[in-house]
N, C-alpha and C positions, 0 to 999 in steps of 0.2 A: 234787294239780291235776297232770297231765297237757297243759291248753289252758289257759292261760289268756288268750288274746287270741287272736280270731279278726279277720284282715286281712282291711280290706273298704275301699272306698273313700266318701267323704262322701257322693256320688249317689245312690249304690245303697242308703244310709241315710235319705236326704231320700225316698227311693221310699215306705218301708218305712210312714215314719212318716207324713208328710203326700201331701194327695189335690193343693194346689192352692198355690199360691203367689203373693202378692197381685202385682203385676207394676209398682206403684207403690216394692214395695220393690229390686227387682233394677232399676233403669232404669241406677242406677248404679255402675260398673265399681267390682267387689270389689276392696281391694289384697290383700290378704291371700288365701290357698289353703288348702283343710281337709282332710286326710285323717283318718279314723280309722283310728286306731292296733289298734283291738282293741275289745271288750265283755266287760262280765265274765260270768263265769255257772260255776254252781259242778259239780265232780267229783260230790263226793255230791249225791243229789237229793235224800236224805232227814235231811238235816243241818238241826235245827229255825231256828238260828239265821244265817239266809243274812245277815242284814243287817249282819251283824257283817262278813261279806267284802267289804263294799266297798271303795273305793278313797278312805281319807282324805286323802293329798299326797302333793304332787311336787316333786321335788329335782331340779338339774344337779350333777352330777359329774363333774368333765373331761367326757369326752365318752358319757357315759353319764346315764340318766335313773335317779333313784332314786325307785322307788313304795313307798309303804307303804300298808299295806290298813286298815280299821278293827280285822281281829282281831290286827292287829299282828304282818302278817307284810312282808318288807321284799321286794323286787326291782329286780335292777341289767339295766338295757337299752340296749344300747348304742346309740348316737344314729345308726349310720349302718348297722345293721341290727336293728328291731323285733323281730325274729320269733327274733333268740337273746336271750331272756329269760334272767337266771338267779336263782333263790330264793337267797336269802342270811341269812336268820334269820325264824327261826321263833317266832310272838311268843307270851306267858302273857297275854296280855291285852287290854282295847279297850288302840289307838292314839289317846295325844292331839296332839304334836308331833312334830318332828327336827325337824336343823340337824347343816349341814357346816361344815367348817374351811375358813376360805381356802385351804388346800394340799391340799386336797380328799383328807386322808388318813385323818379321825377325824370318826363322824358321835355326837351325842349325842342319845338318843330317852327320851322320857318317858310312862310309861304313865298309866293310871287307878290303878289300884291303888299310885301314889303311885311307883313302883320307875323311877329312871334309869339307862340303858346307856350305854358309852361304847363302839363300836366301833373297830378299827382294820381302816379299809376295802384290799380288795385287787380288781382286777380278771382276776384271775385265774378260768376257766371250773371250773365243779364245786366255788367250796371257800368255805366260808361267811367271812362276816366273824369274823376275831376279840375277841371280846369282852375288853374292858380291865381296864375298873372298873363295879363294880354301887353303888347307891348307894338308899337308900331314906329319902326325902323325909317320910315318916310321913303326907303328907297325898296327896290327890288333883292331881296336876299339871297344869295348865290350860295352858303353852308353857312352849317352851324355845329357848336360842339358846349355843349355843358358844362356849371362845374363839375368835377366829380364828386368832389365833397358838397354838393348842392346840400344848404338846408335853408333856401328861403332866404338868407342875410346873404351881407358882401356880396363876392360876384358871384351872378348868378350865369351869365353863358358869356361866349362871346360868338360872335356873327361876320359874315364879309356881307358886302353892299352894293348893287353898283350906282354910283351916284350916274342922273342924265338930267340932260334938258333938251327940251322938243325932239325927245328921242334920241338924243346923241351921246355917247357915251363920254363923260367928264373924266371920273375919277375912280379907282374902286377903293375900299377902307374897308378894314379891322376895327371893329365895335367893340368895346366891353362893354358889360351893361352890368350899372351895382344898384344895388336895393338903394337908393336913395332919397329926400324927400321931395328933389328935382327931375333933372332927367337922368341924371346919376351913370352918364355914358362918357366914353373913355377914348378915345381913337388911338389904336393901338400902330396903325397903320396906314400909309397915303401915299395911291398911286399908281402908273398906269397897271392893263394887264387885266384880268378877271382874279376872283379870288375862289379857287378849284375846287378848294378843302378844308378843311380848320378840323385840329384836335388836340384833346389837352387832356394831362395826363400828372398829376400833383401839382407841384410850382411851374411848370412847363406852358405854354402854346406852341404848338405849330401850325401854320400855316401856309398854301402852294398860291403863288402868283403867278399867272402864264405867261410873261413876260420877263420877271428880275426872278424867279428862282422859288426859295423854300428860304422860309425864315423860321426861327425860335426864337424867345420870347419868356423873360421868367417876369410870370406876373406877380408875385410874391416880392423882385425887389422893383420891381419897374424896370428893367432895362434888358434892350435888347441881346439878346448873345451872338446869331452867328446869321449868317444870308448865305446858302448856298445857289450860288448860279451854278442856271440848269446847262449840262455841258452842252458842244454843236453839233455832237452825231444823234441828240437825242432827236424823237419825232417831231415836226413841227404843221399845222400851230398845236399850240398844245391845251386849248379850249376844243381839241373834237377826242380828249384823251381826259379819262378818269385818274382822279390821284385819290391812289388810295394809300390812308398812313394807321398805320396799326405798332400802338407803344407794344412793343414786348416785357420790357421792366419799367420801372419809373423813369427813369435815365436815360431808355434805348429806345428806337422808335427804325422800325424801316418804310421807308416810301418809296411803293413801287407807280413810278408816273409814266404813261406812255409806253415806252420801251425799256425803260430803265429803271433799275433797283439800287438806293440808296438806303446807307447806313449813318444813322447821325448818334452818339455817346455823349452825353452831356452829363457833367460834373457840378460835383455842391457848388464848385469856387466858379461856374457860370465858362468855365473854359468845357471844350467837346472836342470831338473825336470825331472825322467825317471819312467816309468810303464810298466812293463807288461801284458797286458789289460788281455790275456789268454791265452789259449794252448787248440788248439782243437784238436779234432780227422781225420781233414779233412784237403786237401789241398786247401790252399785260390789263386783264381787264377786274382782277383780284386776287388779291395774297391775302393767305395764315399761316403763322407755325405751324408745321407736321412734325413732330418730333423734334428730331436736333437740322431738320431741315423744312424747307418753303415748299406750301401747297398756291399754285396759282393758276387761276383761270384766263386763258391766255385769246389772241383772234389772231389772225394772220392778217400780216401789213398787205393793203392790197392799194398803197395809193401810186405803189411807181406801173402797176396796170391799169388801175382806173385813169390814167393820164392818155390812153390812146382812147380817140375821138369815137370811133368806132364800137368798141366795149362801153365806154360811158354811156352812147348811147344808147345799145343793149338794153344794160342795164336800166336804163330807165324809160327803156321801152316794156320789158319787162313789168318792171314796178308798176307800173301806171293801168298795165293790161290785168294785175293781178289786183289793184289795190280794193277790190269791194271785198277778196276772200281774207284782205289783210282790215282791214275794219270792220267787218262788219261778220263775226264769223258766225254759221249756222249750225244746228242741232247737231251731233256727232252723228247718226247715219248718212246724213245732206255734206256731212262736211267733210266723208270719205270721198263722196262722188267729185265735187270740188275739189277733191283737192289730187284725182285721176281725170280729172279734164282739166289742170290747172296744166299735167305735164304734156298729155295731148294736145291740147292749145297751143301753147309752147315749141312743139316740134312741127307744125302746121306752119304756126307764124314765122317760125325762126331758123327751123330746119335740124335736122339734128345734132351738127356739131355745132350750134348754136347751145345747144339745149346743155348739151353733157358740157361746156365752157361755162353756162354758167353756174350751173350747177355743181360741178365739179373741180374750176378751177378759183374760179370770183365769187363762189358764197360756201367757204371752204367751214368746213365745220370747226367749234369751238373746241379745243385742246383743253386739258387737267394737263399740268407737268408739276413734279415735284424736280427740284435745286439744289442743291447743297448751298450753304452761306460763303461759299465760292463764288456761288454762281455757273456750277454744274448739273446740267441736267441730267438727270439719273432715273426718271421715267415720266414718260410722255402717253396720252392717249387721246381718241377724238370723243369728244361728248354729248348728242344729237339735244338740245334744245330748239323746242319750238321758237320758231320764225326766229332762227338765226340768222335768213338771210337777206332780215328785214332788219335785224337789230346794227346801230351802230358799237363801239366800245363805251359808249357811256352810259349804255341800256343793260348793260351786263356786270351782275357782281359777284361777290363771293363775302361767306361769314363763317366763323368758328364759333362754334358751342364750348367757351372757354373751361369749364369746370363740367366734366359728364355727370350725368344722373349714376348713381348706384344700378338702376337698375341697364343702363344702356356706358358699362363701362370706356364703352370706345369713342375718341372727339368724334363729334358729326359736325357737317360742314352742308351748306347749304348756300346752294345758284340758283340765280334769279334772274330772269330776263321780266318782261314786260309782257310775256304770253305764259310765260312757266316759273313752277316754283320749283324744284330739285331738291332733293337731299341725298348726300353722299356720307358712305362711312366706308371704316376699312373694314375689307372683307376680311372676316372668321375663315377657319378652314376651311367648312363646310363649304361656302360663296366662291372658297379656290376649285375646290371639287367640284360643286356645278361647275362653273366655267369648263374646267377642263373635261369634265362629263360631256358635256354638250357640242361641244368639237373634236369630240374621238379622240380624246391624248389621255388616252385611258391608264397608259402605264405614268406618264407625270401623276397622273391623280393619284395610282395606287400609292406612288412612295411619300406622297405630302398624306395620305392617309397613315401610311407607315407611321413616319415621322409623329406625327399628332394627334396619333390615336385619342388620345384623354382627354381631346379635345371635342374628338367627333359628336352628334347631336343627330344629325339627318341621318349621315350615311354608317356603318360602318366598314372596316380594311377585308375581311368576307365577302363581301356583297358587291366589292369595287373590283378585287381580286378577280370574283367568278365572272364580272363584265368584259375585267383582260385579258382573261383565260381565253373567254370563248373567242374574242374578235384576234389572236394570236392565233390558233390553229386555222380559223376560215380563213386567215389570208393566207394557208399552203407555205408561207416564205420558211425554208426550212431554221435560218436564224432565228425568228417570231420565233417556233413550234422550241426551240432550243429555250430561248428565254420563258417561254409558256412551262414546263415540266421544272423550269428552274426555280419560278417560283411558286409550284404547288406546294409545298411540304408551308411554305406560308399562307397561305389560303385557308387551304384544306384544314391545317394542327395537325389538332388529335378528333376528327369530327369523322369518325367511318364513315359515313354517307356520302358526304365529300367524297370523299375518294375514290370510294365505288363509281361516283357519279362522272368523277372525272377521268378516269383511268377507263371507263368505257368510251367514253369521250374520244381518249387517246387512240382507244382501238379502232373505232368508227374510222378513225384517220390514219389507220396502219402507223402510231408512230413510236407504238410499245418499245422501241431502244430508246427514244429519247426522254421518257418518263420512266424507265427501268430501274436508275440510280437513284430513283429519290424516292421511288414506294416503300413507304414503312414496312417496318419490320417488330415493331413493338411500339405503344403507344400513338395512334393504336395497331394495336393487330388486325386483320385483315382476314376475310373470312379462307381457308384455304381452297376453294375451290377457285380466286382470286388469284396465288402468287400459282396453283398448275396449272391457270390456264396460259397466263405470261410465258410461263415456261414451256410448255407445247405448243405456242405461241412462234417460239423461237427456234422449236425443231420444225414444225410444219413449212419456218419459211428458211429454212436451212443456214439458220444465222448462230451458227455452231459457238464459234467465239462468244457471244455472248453469254450464250444458254454455259457455258462456263463458267466465264465471268459472274454469271451470278447467282448460278448455285452452289460456289465455293462462297460467293459471302454470303447468302442466307443463310440462316438458322436452319439445321432439320426438321426441328418441331413444327414449323408453322405451316407445310403442306403434305401428303399423306407420302410418304414416304413410298412406300409400296409401289399406288400409282405412278411415282413417277419412274419405280425400275422399270416397272413394264412399258412406259412410253421410251423409253432412252434402248430397252431392247428389241423392240421392235423396230424402231430409230435403226440400229445397230444391223438387225438383218436386214434393213433394206439397201446401206448402204454396201451390205455384204464383205468388211474388211471392220477390223477393231482401228475407230479413230479415237486419239486419245482424250479430243476436248468430249467427247462420249465414255471413253473406259474408266476416265478416272473421276468421274461427279458418279460413275456408277457403281466404281470400288467401293467410294466413301457411303454410297448408301447402302452396299454390302453386309460393311462394317457395321451400320446404325444397323441391321435388323438383323444382325448375328451371323452373316452366310462370309464366314471368315477367307473357307477353302477360295471359295470367289475371288474376293478382295484382292488375297495375296498372287491370286493367280495371274492377274487383273495386271499387276504393280511389276510381277517377272517378267510378265510378256512383253510388257510397255520399256522392261531393264530403267526402270525407276530411280532413281537413288536415293528418293529419300524411303525407298519401303524399308528400312531399318530401322528409321521413326517411326513408322506407321506400324510396324512389329511392337516395338519398345509401345508405344502411346498404345495401344492396343490389348500388349500382353498376349501374341498370337504364338509364344513360343514353340509353344507346343504344337502347332501347326506346321514349325518348320523341320522337323525332325526330318522328313524324306525330302527336302528340298536344299540340305545345305550344300550341294555342289553349286545350283542354280545362286545362290546369293555369291558364293566361293565367286561367280565368272562375273558378277555385278562389280562386289566391290572385294579386295579379299582382306585388306586391313581390316574395315567393319566389322565382315565378317566373324575377324580371329577374334577381335574386340564380343563381337558377342556371343560366343561360342564358350569361352574363356570367363568370361562374366554370368555363366548359366547355367555350369557345370550338372546343378542338380535338376534341371528342367530340360538338360539335352543332355546325356550322360558319352565320356570316352568313346566309351564302345559305338554305339554308335556313329560320332564323330569319324573315328575311326574305319568302320565301313565304310562311311558316306564318302571319304576324301580318299579311297583306296587307290584312287590311279591318279589325285592329286599330291605327290610323295611329299614339294617340296614345301606346300601350304602347310599337310601337315607336319613336317618339322619344326616350320615357325609356329604349328599351335601348338604343339608339347614344348617347344624353348617358352615360351608366354604360361603356358600350364606350369614351369619349374619355377618358372620366376613367381608366380602368385601363391605356389603351394607344392613343393617337390614331392613328402611324401603322398600329395593323389596321383601323382602318376608314378610311384613307385613299382608297380607291378611290369610300368610300358619303357625299365631302363635299360633292358637291351637292345627292343626297337628303337627305341631315343638315340640309342649308339649308332645304332645302322645308320639310320636318319641323317642325323650332324655330319658322322664320316662322309656322306654320300654329300651332302649340300653346306653346308657347314663345318670344314675340317679344322680350321685353324680356330673353334672356338673347342674341338674335343674333351683337351685338355684339362680346358676352364669347366666343363661339364663335367669330367669324371674327380675333380678337385674340390665340386660343389654338392655331390650324392652321395647320398651315403647307405644306395640300396641300389648297387651297382654288384651285378651277377660276377664276382671277381674269375670263376674256372673260364664261363662264356666269357667274357667280353675279354680276358688272354690268346684261348684257342682261338676266336675273332681277330684280333691285334696282329696275332703272331701269320694267321692265313692271310692276313693279309699287308704283310710285313710292314705294320705301322708299329714300329721299335721303341719310339718315346711315351706311347702308353702304353705300349707291352712293359715298358721299367718300372711306368709311373704305378700298372696294377703288381708287377712283382714285388716290388717297395712295399703295397700295401697288405701283401699275401705275407711278407716276410721273406722270401727268398732275393736276401741282395747280392749273393752269391751270380746268381744268375742274372740279378736285374745289374751288379757292374763288369759281367759279361760282356751284355749286351750292348752298354755306354762302350766298352773300352773296342769291341772286337764288329759289332755291325754301326752304331752312330759313327766309330773313330775320333771321339770328344774327347781331349785327357783332360780338358777342362773340367769336364764336367765329371767324370771320375773322381777327379783330384775332391771335386766339391764334394762328388756324394764320400767319398771316405772318411774326410773332414766333420761331417754332419755322423755320418753312423758314430763314429770315434770305437772303431773296430779292427785290433790288431790284427786280427784273421785279412782282415777286409785288405789291410795294409799289406801283409804278408803276398795276398793275391795280386796285388794291383805290381807289385815288385813282381812278381815271377814273371809277367806281362811284358814288364817295361826287360827284365834279362833277356828276352827274346827278341824285344824293338829296341836297342837301348837308348835311341832316340827322345823318347821320353822320360831317360832320367834327371837331367837338366833340371827341366819345368818344374818335375816330380822334389827333388831338393829341394827348389826355392821354396817352393809352397809351403812341404814343410817346416820350413825354417820359421816362416813369414807368419805360421800358426801353433810351431814348436811342440810338434806332434810328431814323439819315436824318429827325432831325424837321426839323433848317433846309431839309432838301429837301423837304421837304410842305408843310411853311410855305410857299413859295416856287411849292407851284403850286396852292394856293387862289386860286381864280379873283375878280380885283379889280371893284368894282361892282357887285357881288351878296351880298343879302342873305342870311348864314346865320344862324339863331338858334342863342343860345349859344353864338358864335365871341369874343364878348369876352370870357366868363368864362372859355375856356378859355385865351383867349392870358393875362391876367388870375393864372389858375394856374401858368401854366407859370415867368411873372418870375415873381409870389412865390416861388414854391419853388425859382426857380432864385437870387437873390439869397440864400435863404435856407442853396443848399447852399455858395455861395460866402463867407459867411462862416462855416460850420461849417470850410472848407475852410483857410481861414487862421491859424483857433485851431489847429488841429490840426499846420500849418506851423510853428506860435512854441514848441507841448509839443514836439514834436520836434527842434526846434533846441538845447533849450532843456536836454534830456538827451543829445544829443550833447554839447556843452560841458560838461556833469558827468563824463560817459566819457569821455572824451579827457581831461582833469584828469588824474582819478583814473588810467587806462594811464598816464601820463607821471610820474603819482610810484610804480608801482609796477616800473616800468621802471630807476629813479635808484635803489633800493635797490640794497643791497649783499647781498654773496650768499656765507657763509661757506663753509671749504670747508677739512675735513682730512684726516687720513688715516685717517681710520676708513671714509671714505666708499666702497660698492663697486658693480659696475657691478650692474645689475638682472636684463639678461640672464647674465652667466658666474656672477656672486654674487664677481666678482676685485677685488681693491683697486684703488685708482685711484692712481699718482702724477705729480707735476706733468711728470716727464721725457715721457712717452709721449702722444700726442696724445686729447683726451676732451670730451666734448659734457657744458654745461651746460642745464638747463632754467629759467624764472622757477618753477616747481613746487618745484626744490632740490633734482630729479632729477637723476643723472650718469651718465653712460653712458663707455663706451671706443668711439672714431672707431669705432674696427676691427666692434665689435660691430652698430655700428647700420648699417655699409657705406654705403648708397646712400640709405637710406630716408629719410636727413634731408633729401634733394633731395626726393624724389617727397612726403614726410609730415614736415615738419618743427615734430611736436608729440610730447610725449613719450610712450613708446608701456605708461608708466603708469596717467598720469592725463589724458593728453592734451593738457597748455601746451606755451605756445609755445617755440621755442628760443631761450637767452640766443645773443650774440653774445660768440665769447671773442678 
């Protein structure tokens, strides 16, 4: 054979074999990607037994794929370069099964003629494997497993055989072959049914019998461990279904047979734990570990459908009609014609309904499924394998590369049928994106690219994002256009050219409103003309709300301010009224270019409460001297606060002139100024008096008391004119005119209590005589006067003498009685206090005399607190009642002036 495989992609194969794929089956993104490693074709088209040349089985050998054909040929394919296939063995009979040891050094093969060959494998190119041993089992073999630790000694392999007599089945056996002088064969099992599969790992051998179930045997101890009967709900007959055994660990095996998965764990003590994982409604053709799950190649179970005689006859006729296509493939270009003619002939022979029935229902595409270890299906997808419609479950298989190479860190899976070999690998990020892009699912592709940006090799986020943006804009769907605007910052990022390009696209679709919130104003900053174009577009389309929102959000330095001013002014003239949505941004621009008067005019015209913030922020105090009244109309409180806090820039004189017609506001202004600095309003005292009397009379006296700059003569004249007697009394008192003040209190205010307090405060006997003279004319005031004078002890006797005789004075008797009673009470209290004081003085004098008679102890340890020197009886010293003793020289003259101890202030003793 000059060329065993033809390289092609799975997508091209699908185009050749299927017209349409149901959209529902491809909605979910696939996990695996597939590549056809080749399809089988013959070098010699005249050879008759063509079916014997098909693929029988595939195994993994190091970084190579070992493929055996039904004719018995073996090929070695490097996983990193499948084009370099190498023929290794030419078989002499139909291949049944083969097995490779764990060291990947030896391979055991069994054939239909009963021969078992063991070869030493090598990876050298153009060299066949070296045959080590050959065994004749004398019966047809059905399965084989080489010793995983094969060394050419001891146990070599285990194989299943089918004993027949006169072409009739007698029994099935499992033979253990050892290297011995004679036969070295040991029968581990003998019974009915076929030995479907054998697997050997460590000390354990497992085999499957189609009638009795699964056996596990401990070859080291030469004892059987368990027998697992096949469940009743398993598909029958089991000879029609492959049994796939995979040792997950040295003591754990997973078995997929027909439509069931079994899990078995064997312990070192030959105990076992069995579990039926699940029974499925489909047939399992192959199984392999996949992360923490299982990957399966499956086929639909057609047994129930094929029981219909009409369907069975239709299927048989179909197979017979196209048997020449199956058995004798043509070259590629001719094969395409054959495939097309097959569809047409099928339609002519069986009708459109029959064609659809055969292709879609009774020739289902095989499926790849991923299940959890509990048997839950988490993913499934159909997989096209060439000639699947002519394959039985025994023809399909799945192998996994257990340890990926450094170049291929992802596990590789190999799917095979007699007609094709497929490679399956987990899709990387680029593969996922490719799949999504081919199906126009750009949004999902963009999200995947964003999430896995560092893993991208073929794609980049920006390019996928641009494709997505284009598709969203073209849709003209408002929601999709809004989504396009939302992802623009992610796609364009800091690329100024990209921003310009896509802003232009939004402009063409009249979608500035959507993209505007996302347009960058920094990093990157676009050209001024872009921002001006957008603002102008809003004005031209009368989208004034968005214009206002945008221009207030954007910094003023990203566009030409004077150009925008002209555009707004033109629009303002066009609508012919002051629209706040235009006026406010125009005012802001006026401030930016220094046109403060224009900006202030707009704010005041619109009666904007934030005009005060604008004035403060832009330091426009010099510009409001003629607008004080307008500001006051807007907010009196804020106006007063601004005027009071800025008297240097807004003189008082100017404020008085501006608020001439707003006297109440002017009163409030002066009131706040007085609180801040009374001296600053000293030239406006009389004006303040008049304003306060007019708008706040209850606080007029308070103001008079707080001010030192009141013009007394003017104020007194004003108060007399307006009969403000209380205020007049205060002014007269400050002027020293107490007689007139008392006269106003007594005659105008008629407040005797206030008059009495006034004379008590002044303590002037002449004022008292003045008040008594007033009381003579109005005797009713004598009693309260006498009581007040008694309480204050002020010239009571003199006042009583001035009470006129022979004159009836109401309440005088009660007043005199009150005075006498209280006087007597005071005398008694005074006598009691005198007695208490005398007693206390006597006790204190006795205590002092006792202390002064006490002795004073003196020793040589005493020291002077001033110089800390010892005190002796030779030199003069001074001692105090507290016990402290000083050198006389240290105290010096302090004794005469302050005869007390300098430590505790005790009085001096006489020495």
